[in-house]
N, C-alpha and C positions, 0 to 999 in steps of 0.2 A: 504494500500500500504506500502511496507517495507521502513525502514529508509534510505536505500541506493538504488540508481538506477545507471544504466550505461548510459552514453551519447555516441552515435556513430556519428562521423562526417559524414555527408551525402556524402561529396566529397572524403575524403581520407580513410574512413572506420575505423579510429582510435577510439578505445573505451577507456573510462576512468571512474572510479567510482567517484561519488559525493554524498554528503548527500542530501536527498530530501529537498527542501525548505519547511519550516514549520514543519519538523520533530523535536520533542523536543530533547534537548540535551541528555536526559537520555534514549531515546528509543534505545534499542539494535538492532544490525543487527543479524538476526538469522543465526546461523552457518549452513552452508550447503544449505541455501535457495538461489536460483539464483536471482540476482537482475534484475528487468525489464530493458529492453534496449529501450531508446528513440533515434530516429534518429534526430540529432541536426540540423534541418533546420532553416534558419533565419526566424523570425516572421515578421520582416519588413525589408525594404531595408537597408542593412548594409552599413556602410560607411567607408571611408578611407580618409586619407589625402595624397595627392601627392603635391610635391612642383612644381608649374606650370612652364612650359617654357613660356607660354603666356595664358592669361585668356580671351581674346576676339580678335575680328578683329583688334582692335586698339592696339594690343599687347604692354603691358608695361613691363619694365624690372622686373625680379624677381630673387630670390635667386636660386642657382643651385639645381639640383636634387640629390637624392641618398644618403642622410645622415641618421644617426641613429636618431630615433624619441626621444631618450633620450638626446643625446648631442646637437641636433638641433631641438627644438620644433617648431611645425608648425606655419606658418605666418597667419595673419588675412585673407589673401586671399586664404588660402589652401582649397581644396575642398574634401568632403567625397565621398567614393564609396565602395561595399562589398568586391571586390578583383581584382587583375590583373590576366589575363588569357593569355595563349600562343596563337599564331595565329592558325586559323582553319587548320585541317589536310589536307584537299583537297582544291585546288584552282579552280576557275571557269575554265571550259574547260576540266578538268581531267575526264578520263573514269574509271568507277568502274565495275568490273566483266564483262567487255567487252559489257556492255548493257546500263549503266546509265551514262549520261554526266552531270557533275556538272554545275549548272547554278549560284547558289549563296548559301552562308552560311546564315542560318536563326538564329540559337540559339545554346547554349550549356546547357545541363542539367546534372542531376546527373549520368545518364547512359552513355552519350556520346554527340555527336553532331548531329544536324539536318540540312539537306541541301534540297534545291529545286533542283531536277534533272529532266532530260528528259529521259523517257523510250524509247529507240530507237526501241524496238520491237513493243510496243503498240502505239507509236507515241503520247504520252501524258505526261504531267508533273505530277510528284508525289513527295511526301516527302520521304526522306531517312534518317533513324535514325541509327547511328553507336553505337557500344559499345566501350568505352574507353579501350585501351590496358591493363591498370592496373585492370580494372573491369573484362575484359575477363579472367583474371587469377583467379578470385574469383568465386569459384564454386557456392556460394550462390547467387551472383549477376547474374551469367549466368542462374541459375535456375529461378530466378525472370524474366529474359528476356524471357526465353522460355515460362514461364507461361503467360506472357503478350500476347504472340502470341496465345497460346492455348485458353485463356479465351476471348480475343477480337474477335476471330473468332466465338465464340459461341453466341455473341451478334450481331444481325443484326437489325439495325434500322436507319432511316435517321438522327437521332440526336446522333449517335455514330460514331466515326471516323472509317472508313473502313480500314482493314488491307489486303495487297495484297500478299506479298511474303517475305521470309527470304533467305538471301544468304551470300556469303563469298567472299571478294575481296582479291586477292593475288597480291601484287604489283610486278612490274618487279624488278629484282635485288635480289630476295630472301628475302626481308624484311618480318617482321611479318604481317600476314593477319589481316583483319578487318571484323568482323561480323556485318551485318546490316539487317534491315528490311525496306520494303517500304510500304507506306500507303497513304491514301487519302490526297492530298494537299489542305489545307484549306486556302482560301484567306480572310484574315481579322485579326483583333486584338483579343487578349484574353479578357475575361471579366475583368480580373485584370488590363490590360492595359487601357481598357475603363474607369474603375473607377478611375484610376490614372489620366487619361486625363481630364475627365469631372466632376469628383466628384460623389456624390450620385445621384441616379436615382429616377424619379417619379414613383408612383405605376402603372400608365398606361404604362410606358415604361418597367417596371419590369415584369408584369404579363405574357406577351407572351413568354418571355425568360424562366421564371420559369416553365411554362407549358411544354416547350420543354425539359428542363433539367429533369423534373420529368418523362416525357415519356421515356427518355433515361435510367434513373435509373430503371424504372419499367420493361423495356425490359430486362435489365441485371438481375434483381431479378427474373424474370420469368424463367430464365434458370439456376438459382442457383448461380449467380455471384454477389459478393459484391465489390463495387469499393474500399472503405476504404480510399481514399485520394481525395475526391471531394473538390474542391476549385476554386476560380475564375481563377487561372492560368491554370486549366485543362478544361476550357470551352472556345472554340473558337467561335467567332461571325462571321460566314462565310457569306459573302455578295454575293448575286447572283440575278441578274435581279431586283434590287431595294428592295429585301427582305433580312432579316437577319435570318440565321439558327443557332441556338445554338447547338454546337456539343461538346459532352463530349469526352475527350481524355485521354490518359495515364492510361490504366488499368494495369500498371506495379505493383501496390500494391494490385490488386484485388485478391480475393480468393474465394473458394467455401464455401457454407454454410456447417455447421456441418451436418453430416449424409450422405454426398456424398462420394463416394470412391475416395480417392486422387490418381491422376495419377503420382504424383512425391512427393518428400519430401516437408514438410511444412517448410517455411522459418522462421516462428515466432511461438514459442510455446505459452503455456498458459500464460507465464509471459512476453512475448515480446510485445513491442509497436512500430508500424511502421506507419508513417504518418506525416502530417504537424501539429505541435502543436496547432496552432490557430483554427484548424477545427476538432480536435479529439473529439470523443464522450467519455463520462466518462468511459464507460466500456473498451474502447481501452486503456486509460491511466492506468486503473487498470489491464490490461493484460488479460481481459476476452475475451470470444468468440465474433467475429465480425459477426453480423447478418445484414440483410437489415436495421435494426434500426439505425446503425451507419451512413449510407448514409442519412437517414432522418434527423438525427441530423446535419450532415454537411450541408445539403441543407438548414436547418433553419439558420445556421450561414451565408451561402452565401446570403440568402434572407435578413437577418439583415444587412449585409454589403452593399448590393445593395441599400437599402433604406436609410441607415444612413451614409455610407462612412466609417464605423468603424466596427471592430469585437467586440463581446460582452466581450470576455476575452482576456486580453493582459497583460502579466507580464513583468518582467525585462529581461527575457531570455527565451529560448525555454522550459526549464524544468518548470519554474514557470508559464508560459503561459498554459502548458498542465495541470498542477496540479490545477490551479486556479478554474476550473469548478467543482472540487471535494469539494471545500471549500465555494463557493459563489453561490448564485442564479443568474441567468442571468438577466441583466438589461432590462427594457422595452425599445423597440425601440422608444417609444414616448418620452423618455428622450431627444433624439436627434431630433426627428421629432414630435413635439407636435400635429400637425394636422393629424397624421396618423389614418386611419379608424380603428375602434375597431377590426373588423374581421382580419385585418392584424396583429395587435399586438397579438391577441389571438392565431392565427395560428403559428406565430413564436415561442411564448413561449411554445406552445405544442410540437413543434419540439425539443425544448431545454430542455425538461423534463429529469431529471437525470435517471429516471427509463425508460428503453426502452419500456416497456409495455404501458406506458402512452402517447407515441408518436403516430403519424399517422401510421396506419398499412401499407399503401402503399404511394408512392410519389404522384400519381395522386390525392389522397384524399386531400393532402395539397393544390394542385392547385385549386381544387373545393372549398375548404374552404375559399379561398381568394375572391370569388365572393360575392357580397352583398346579393344575394338571398339565399346563402348557407353558413351562418356564421359558423365558426369553433366552435366546442364544447369547453367549457371553460377548460382552462388548469388545473384548480384545480380539474376537474372531472376525475376520473380514466378511462382508456381505457382498455377494455378487450382484452388481447392478443389472437390472433387466435391460435387454437390448431395446434401442429406440425403435427399430424396425427389423423384420427378418431379412437377413442377408445370406448369400452363399459364401461358405468359407473358402478362402483362397487355397489353391493347390499347394501341397508341400513342395518346397524348393530344395534344390541340392545345396550342399555346403557352400558357403560364400567363398569367393576367391580371397587370397591372402591380403590384397590391398583393402578390400572391403572389411576384412577382419581387423586389420590395423586401425582402420577408421572407426570401427565400433569400439575398440579398446580405448582409443583416444577420447571418443565421445563419452564413454563410461567414466574415464578418469576425470574429465572436465565436470561431469555431472556430480561425481563424488565431492570434488573440491568445492563446487557451487553449493552443494548441500551442507558441507561443513561451514562455509561462509554464512549461509542463510541461518543455519542453526546457531552460530555464534552471535549473529546480529539479533536474532529473536531472543536469545538468552540475555543479551545486554539490555534489550528493551524490557524484558520481563523483570530484570533486576532493578532497572530504573523505576518501573511502575510500582514495585513493591514498596518504594519509599512513600510514606503518607504525604498528602498534599501540604499539610502544615510543616512537615519536615523539609519538603522542597522549598517552601516559602522561607523557612529559616536559613536554609543553605543559600538561597537567593540573596537575602539581605546581608549575609556574612561575606559574600563574594562581590558585592556591588562596587562598581567603580563610578563614583558620582560625576555627573556632568557639571560643568561650570554653571552656577545658578545666577540669575539676574532678576532684580526687582525694579520695575519701572514705576517711579513714585508719582508722576504727574508733573505739571509744569506751571511756573508762575506767570501770571498775566501782567506784562509790563505796560501795555497800552491802556488797559481799563476800558476799552471800547465796549459799549453795550451790545449784548448778543454774541460775545466771543468767549464767555466764561466756559462754555462747554468744551472748548478746545483742550483744556487741561486734561480732562478725563478722556476725551475722544482721541487725541493724539497718543496718549499713553496706551489706550486699548489697541489702536492700530499698530503702534510700534512693538508692543508685546507680541502681537500675532505675527508680525513680520520676523522678529528675532527667533521665535519658537518654531517657525515653519520647517526648518531643516532637521529638527530633532536633536541637534548637537548641543543645544543649550536648554537648561531647565528654567522655565519662566515661572516666577512666583505668581500665583493667581491674584487677580485684581482684588477679590474680596479679602484676601489675607493682607494685602498691602493697605487697604482701607482700614481694616481693624487695627493694624499696627500704628497707622497715623493717628487714629483716635486715641489709642492707648498712650502714645508718646506725646500727644498734643501738638503734632506737626502740622503746619500749614503748608502752603506751596513755597518751597525754597529752591534757590538755584545752586546751593552748596550746603553740605552738612559737616559738622565738626566730627573728629575721630571718635569721640565718646558716643555720639548719636549713631554713627555708622556701626559701632560695635554692638549697640543695643539692637539695631535693626538686624544684624547678623544673627543674634541670639533669638529674636522673635520670629524671623522669617527664614532662617537658615540660608541666607543669600551670600554669595561671594562678591557680587558687584551691584552697585546702585546706579540707576540712570535718572537724572533730574535736570532741571534747568529752567529756561524761560522761553516765552514766545511774545511776539508783538505783531500787531496788525497795523498796516499803513494804507490809508485810502489814497487812490491815485486815479488818473484819467481812465485807465484800463480796468479799474475795479480794485478790490481789496487784495493786498499782498500780505502773506504770512511769513515771518522770519522766526526760525527755530534755532535756539542756542542751547546745546546739550553739554552735560558734563558727565563723564564716566568715572565713578569713584570706587575704589577698592575697599570693601567693608572690613577686610581683615587688617590691612595696613593703615587704613584711615586717610589715604591720600587720593588725589585726582590723577588718573592715568591717561585721560584723553579728553579733548574738547572737539565738538562737531557743530558746524553752523551751516544752515541751508535756508534758502528763501524760495518762494514760489507764489503763483497766483492761487487764490483760495479755491478755485475750481480744480486745481491739480494737487490737492493735498495728498492723494494716494501716491503720486509719483514722488513727492517730497519724502514721505515716509519710507518709500523703497530706497531712495538714495541715502537717507540717513541710516537706515538699517544696514545697507551694504558696508558703510564706513564703520559702524559699530561692530559688525560681525568681524571685520578685519582686525579691529583693535582687540577683540575678544579671542582672536585666534581661530575663527570659523569663517571660511571664505566661500562656501558653496553657494550657488545661486538659489534663490528662494523658490523659483518655479511659480506655478499657477495656484498652488494650494492656498497661500496666504491671501491672494486677491479674492478667492471665493469666500473667504471669511469676512471681507470688508463690506461695508454698506455700499449700495449701488450708487449713492449720490451724497453730497455733503449734507443735505437736509436730513436724510435718513440717519447719517452718522451723528448729527447733532442730537436728534431725538433719542437715539439709542444711548448715547453717552450721558445725556441728562437723566434718562430713565434709570440706567444702571447706577449712576451716582446716588440717586434718591433711594434706590433699593438698598445700597450699601450703608446708607445713613439712616436705616430703620424707618423708611417712609414708603412702604409698598403701595399705599393708596395713591400717593403722588406719582410713583413710578408707573402705575398701571396706565394712566391716561397717556403719558409720553410714549410708552412702549406700544400701545395700541396704534398711535399715530405713526410710530416707526414701522410697524408691520404694514400699515397702509401705504407708506412711502416706499417700502422695500419688501414686498411679500415673499420673495424668493430667498431671503437670507435666513439660514438655519440658526445663527447665533441670536438674531433678534427674536425669533419664535421661542428659542430656549430661555432667553431672559424673561419674556412675557409669561412663559410657563412657570418659572420660579416665582414670579410676582403673584400669579393667581394662586399658587400653592401657599404662599405666605399669607394670603387673604382668606384661605380656607375654601376656595372654589375648586374642589377636586376635579370636577368634570371638565372645566375650562383648562385646568392645568394639564390634564391628560391630552386634550385636543391640541394644545400648542406644542406639547412634547412630541406628539405624533407628527405634527407638521415639521418640527425641527428634524426629526428622524428621517423623514422622507427627503429632506433637502440637504442632508449631511454628507452625501457620497463624495462631493468634491473637496471636502475639508481635509486637513492633515489628519493622519491616523489617530493621533492622540486626542484631538478635539472630537473626532468622529466617534470614538469609543466612549468618551465622556457623555456625549449626547445620547448614545444608545443606552448607557447605564442609567442616565437620568430618566429616560422614557420608561424603562422597566421599574424604576422607583415610583413613578406616578401611577402606574397600573398595579403597583404592589406585587409584581412578579419577582419576588426576591431571589428565587432560584436562578433566573436569568441575570438579574442584577449582580449577584455574586460571581457568576461565571464571567460576565463582562469585566468587572473590576479586577478579578483575578488575572485575566488576560492582560488588562491594562497595566497592572502593577508588574506583571512578569516582563512586559515589554519595556517598562520604565521604572525599574526597581529603586531608583534613587529618589523618586518622588513620593514623599511622605503622604501627601494629600490623597494619592491613589490608594495607598495602603489603608488610610483612615476610612475612605469610602468603602473599601472591602470589608473592614471590620464592622462598620455601621450596618451594611447590608446583611452581613451574617447574623448580627444581633437581631435585626428586624425580621429576618427569615426564620427565627427560632433555632439558629445554630450558634448559640452563645459560647459553647465550648470552643468552637473553631475561632470565634472572634477573640477569645482570650489568647489562643495560640498566635493569632495574627498580631495582637498587641505585643506579645513577647518577642515575636520576630522583628517587629519594627524597632525594638530597642537595640537591635544589633546594627542599625544603620549608622553610618559615620556621623560624627559630631558636626554640628550641633543638633541634628535631627533627633538623635537618640534621647535628648533631654527635653523634647517638646512636651508640654503639659497635656496636649491633646491625646497623646498615647495613653496617659493615665485616665483621661476622660473616657476614652474608648473602653478601657478595662473596667471602669466603674459601671458603665452602661451594660456591658455584657455580664458582669457579676450580678447586677440587679436583676437582669432577665433570668438568671439561674437561681434567683432567690438566695444568693450568697451575700447577704447584706453586710456582714462584717468585712468581707473583701471589698464590697462596693464603698463602704465608708473609708477604708484605708486608702483605696485608689483615689477617691475624690479628695481626701485630705492632702494626699501627695501632689495632686494636680494643683490644688489651691496654693500649696507651699511653693511649688516651682513657679507658678504664674505670678505670685507675689514677688519672688526674687527677680524674675525677668521683667517685671513691670507690665504684666498683661492682665489688666483688671477685668476685661470681658471674659477671658478664660477662667479667671477666678470666680466670677459670678456664676458661670455654668457649673463649676466644681461645687460651689456652695449649695446649689439646688439639688445636685446629685447626692451630696452629703445629707441634705435635708431628707430626701427620700429614704436613704439608708437608715438614718437615725429614727425616722418615723416608724419604719418597719421593725426596728429593734426596740421600740417602746420607749425611746428617750425623747419625750415630747419637747422639753425645755431646750435641749441642745438642737433639736430639729428646727424649732422656731428661730433660734439665734442664727442658725445657718441660713435660713430663708431670708431673714431680715438683712443679713450681711449681703446676700446676693442681690436683693432688691435695691439696696443703697448703691451698689456698684452699677447696676443697670440704669438707675436714675441719673447718676453722674455722667454716664456715657450717652444719655438721651435715648436709650433703647426702651421704649414704652411697652413693646410687646414682651420684652424680658421682665419688666416690672409687673405686668399682668400675670405672667407665669409664676413669678415669685409669690404674688398675692394668693394665687390658687393653691400653691403648695402649702403656704402657711395656713390657709383656711382648712385644708385637708387635715393638718395636724390638730387644729382646734376642734374640728368635727370629731376626730377620734377621741379627743379628751372630753367630749361632751359639752363643750362651750359653744352651743349652737348659735346664740346671738352674735358672738364674735366671728364665727365661721361665716355666717350669712352676710355680715358686713363686708368682709373681705371678698367674698364671691361677687357681691354687687359692685365693689370697686373694680374688680377685674372685668366684669360685664361692661361697665361704663367705658373702660379703657379700650376694650376690643371694639365696642360700637364706634368710638371716636376714630379708631384706626381703620374702620371698614372691614375688619376681620370677621367674616361670617362664621367661619369654623370655630374660632375662639368664642364668639358670641353664643353659638349652640352649646359648647361645652360649659360655659358659665351659667347659662339658663338651666341646663341639666343639673348642675351642682346646687343651684338655689332650690330646684324642685326636690332634690334629695333631702335638703334641710326641712322643707315644708312637709314632706312625707313623714320624716322622723318626728315632727311636731304633731302629726295627726291631721294636718290640713290636706286631705286627699284631693279635694276639689281643685285647689290652687295648684297642687303638684301635677295633677293630670293635665290641666290647662297648659302648664309650662312644657310638659313632655310633648304635648301635641304641637306646640309652637316649635320645639326642637325638631320634631318630625318634618314640619313644613320647611324649615331652613335646610335640613339635610337633603330633602328632595330638590330644593332650589339649587343647591351648590353641587348636586350630582354625587353625593356621598352615599353609596349603597350600604357601606358598613355603618355609617351614622344612622341611616334609616332603620337598619336592623336593630341597633341599640335602642333607638327611640321607641320602636314597636315593642321591644322587650320591656321597656320601662312602663309604657302605658299598660301593657298586660299585667305587670307586677301590681299596679294600683288596682286594676280590676280584680285580680286574684285576692288582694287584701279585702276588697269589698264583697267578695263572694260571688262575683259574676264569672263563674267558672267557664261557661260555654264561650263567652267572648274572649276571655283570657287565653283559653286553649286555641282559639282561632288565630289570635295575634302571635302567639308563640309559634304556631305552625307556619305563619307567614315569615317569621324570623328565620326559622329552620330552612325554609325554601330559599331565602336569599343567601344564607350561608352556604348551602350546598351548590347554588348557582356559582358562587364565587370560588368554590373549592377551598373554603376557609375552614379547616378542620377544627381549629380552636373555637371559632365562633359556632360551628356546628355542635361542639360539645356543650357550650353554654346553653344553646337553644334546646338541645335534648334534655338537659338537666331541668330547665325551667318548665318544659312541656311535661316532664315527669312529675313535677310538683303539682301541676294542674290536674293531671290524671289521678294522682294519689288523693287529692282533695275531692275528686269526683267519685272516688271509690274503686277505680280500676287499678288495683294494686299490681296485677300481673303486667299490664302495659307500662305502668310507671316504673316498675323494677327493670323492665327491658330497656327503657330509655336511659335510666341512671347507669345501668351496667355498660351500655354502649358508650355513654359519655365518659365514664371512668376509664374504659379501655382506650379511647382516643387520647385522653389527657395523659395517660401513662406512656403511650407511644410517642407523643410529642414532647414529653418531659415537662409538663406544665404542673408544677407542684401546687401552686396556689389554687388552680382550678380543681386539682385532684382532691383537695380538702372539701370543696363544696360537693363534689360527686360522692365522696365517702359519707358525708353527713346525710345527704339526701337518700342515698341507698340504705343507710342505716335506719332511717326513719321508716322506710317501706318495709324493711325486714322486721322491724319492731312490730309494725301493725300486722304482719303476716305470722307473728309468733315465733320467729327464728331468733331467739334472744341471744344465743351465743355468737352467731355470725354478726348480728347487729352490734353487740358490744365490741367485737373485734374491729369493726369498721369505725366506730366512734373513737376507740383508743388510738387507732392508726391515724385518724384525722387529727386528734389532739397532739400527737407527736409531731406531725407535719406543721401544725399551727405554731408549735413552740420553735420549730426550725425557721419558719418563714415570718413569724411575727404577726400572723393573721389573728388579731384579738377578737374581732366579731365572730369569726368562724369558730374560734376556740370556745366561745360561750355556747354556741350551737352544739358542739361536741359534748360539752359538759352537761347540757340539757338532755341530750340523748342518753348519756350514761346514767343520768338520774332516772330517766324513764325505764331503762332496762332494770336497774336495781329495784325500782318500785314494783315492777311486775314480778320480780322474784321474791318480793316480800321483805326486802332489806330496806325498811323505811328510814332508818338512821343514815345509811349510806346514801340513799336517794336524796334525802334532805340536804346532806352536805354538798352533793354535786349541784343541785338546783340553786342553793344559796350562792355557790361560787359563780354559777352562770348569771344569776341576778346581779351580783356585785359588778361583774364585768359589763353587763348591759347598762346598768345605771351609770357607770363611769364613762361609757361611750355615748350616753345620752340617747340610747335607743329605747324610746318609751313604749313602742308597740311590742317589741320582743320582751322587754322587761315586764310588761303586763302578762304576757304568756308565762313567764317564769313564776310570777306571783300566783297565777291560776294553778300551776302545777304544784306549788307549795301548799296552796289551799286544799287541793285534793289529798296531799300527804297528811296535812293536819286533820282532815276529816277522817281519814283512815285510822289515824292514831287516837281518835276520840276527842280532839280539841276543837269543838264546834265553833267557839267564839273566835279563835285565831283564824280558823278557816273562813268564817264569814267576813272578817276584816280584810283579809287578803283578796277574797273573791270580789268584794265590793270595790276595792281599789282597782283591781284589774278590769272590772266591768265598766267603771267610769272612763278609764283611759281608752278601752276598746271602743266605747261608744263615741268618744271624740274622734277616733280614727276611722270610724265607719266600718269596722270589722264586725259585721252583724252576726256571722255564724259563731265566732269565738265569744262575742259578747253574750249571746244566748246561752252558751255553755257556762260562762261565768255566773 
């Protein structure tokens, strides 16, 4: 396989080249050889971090939504997910093609959306699959869609999904039409969902399903169709009359076998690879012809996964997963299931033979081999491949003449030597891939040779002419792009320069003292600084601009060069090009800049002015002012990727997630002509906006691998890893960054990255230590904005460790620093953190006051995401005080804002919180409906953490409705998901909820175990409210066992914590439990006093069902 391959994003179809993992550094890329293309599908559930509005029915205050993952790293309670999606195109009740009525949205896939619809002509329900508008414009994708129809119709079998019709919907109003097809509606979960829900399966459960899947594949192979993308997600377990029918779906990647006449263009040539990496056969990875053997290989992986719960090959990303099967032998399934029968192991390993000829000839042969009476042939034994067509055997020839004999010997020797070389090469590849990604990252930073780094500070305006102030930032941006285009210099990002100038109190200077240069080197890690002045002169031919620059050495503290150039204002780009050439020469870099930097520049001076002024406002914490300028810049230069990217960042800072995604996509589409470094940055930022953290991590890993001396790229990688639920990897990345050459190794932002990752792992002691270290280094280096970030992370850690006073002090310190710097968004964030601490301590009036101050600040800034978060937190206080009417009104206001700004995750949180109020009021049916809507959104997004929260809350509603079996199933599924993704704080809630159901089912021992495990996790994570719930549950278990004294002790402890937290509703429930204990003990007066107090509070909160019990 060649040294370079191309990765194509399955969703947006963007392709980009990368070096194949394991390819030796010296292996050349052959000129003119096309690189194989891999479709980059996620190997496992990708994750993302969203800043929650609320995490459970008992909704606690949280920080606001919609901030940059670099400036505001995720909290411990943040939850991972693959990506945000827009709402479904069609709503229930809509008519398509005047024939199909939409009943419900089912799922979203790579080609489009799937709905359940009613066919009004045939009077039956069918599935309807649309083609996304952007895919409909892709001729290759449409050809694939047509081929799916043609091929699926050739395969007729009960275990293959039936295809009915293809049609076109033209909406009223003349909007764009939608292509769709209708197919058999299958009622049931996919095999992938079954494995996620229940884990691995027993052989007796597996065999009937494998036989059906094998029959389906055989039916396809019999008519010359190869599926090419068999996986658990493409197998539906359709339930009918108590039986389960395995149905193979999605022949969208299917193709004919070689030798058949093609009815249309082939979408993938001999070097193309299409499919899901974890299930690809080796010959698919190598770009060879796909025969039925690739489906046999995939079926072996599916069988392996069904029995073990794992896939045999799993790398760090899609590419390494695909390539791994070329470098390693498959593991035995008995490694994971020691008691597995020998014939199962043998059959699986035969399916996974690298040589297609050694696999089973047909799929049914595999199913037969699993039976004890017909054990599979040993995998070590070759299998004779069937002949493609009958041929006459050639006649036996006489012994070859001596010359031909010598030629054969020579060819044999060459073949042996080649085999030895290939074997050595493959061994070296294998040994390299055995090194873990984080070890490779560590080796990368240890061996890095830093490029010379340059910071362009901006320029002093000597003329003072009105309307020319923008040139200071504009010329600095253009010059930085010019200097960085060749990749030989590391250019300090403009946002870092702006932060340093604020922290050092620097204006626009034409020269700096050695002491200031030394501080800039510490803050920015820069070797050289470019600054100076400009002047404009009005003349008969128009305005002339003169630029006088000074190149200063930040280490020695002296000036090494001066450059001066003049030009007409309309020729600024040429001026920058000439100045850049002279500066590159002075810096020892003489290569021509080429066309890439010109692609990054604005199309005209007016667009350049608008962009420069907008970016400057954004860097000075005024995103609202930046928005209008950047919107005008986009209008003036609609084809500039950097302008769209800057507008995307602005929308994100204002909390408009949908608009941020749109602009990031526009930037991505226009980025192809940019320098590689800038292009990868735009790709990474796009995946951040859609919260596809798996792809973001991969992009930033590639970016940092290409430019390992750039600390900012490494910090982006760590932030994406933390956001994607890979906090352990983020901690390793932070450790690797400390091996960078000085002064980068002492950058406080590395400690901030560690603190964020430690908090995501609920390791709050490590988070506190890392945040304190960042604050100390930031103070020493004179970086107050970094110190402010550190203080808020320190506040989070101390809050979770139960040290409220220290947490408040840290918050207040961060707030003061943000106020001095003029960062009002940071001030609002500090207010929110402090209010959270006060809420935990039970000081609801003080918490409410700070939440309202934060709300006013976000409203003044125009930050709608922050406004939604603040409104939510105020609603939490109202709910805790028992004012359910006002709380519900605010939650519904939050819901409206989230829908306005395009935040599907925020919408899910708001629906959850409204449902929580309804649940408290006893409106179980409506609460269950909203929780189900929340679950639907989470599953649409692929957000496994959000799915777990929704399942837990739905389980609570089902328990209160009396459906204990269904409630238990939801809580068990939630607990399993949370354990898989390592979400300890969420695991506590699932254990408590499941314990409550078990208690009501009478399984006291198991319930007690759950509550005790929850309490231990609460002590580790500092979850005080949840710990009160666990104590309450333990009290109930002891009460049912007749240990009234022990029960009273646990309930009193729970009540004490709830009163300390100011949780009036749950405190009333604790008093009610204590009243029942007093009644059982014969103390009627004490019972009456407690019950009356509980009833009064529950009446204020509108909890009618519990009030009646009191």
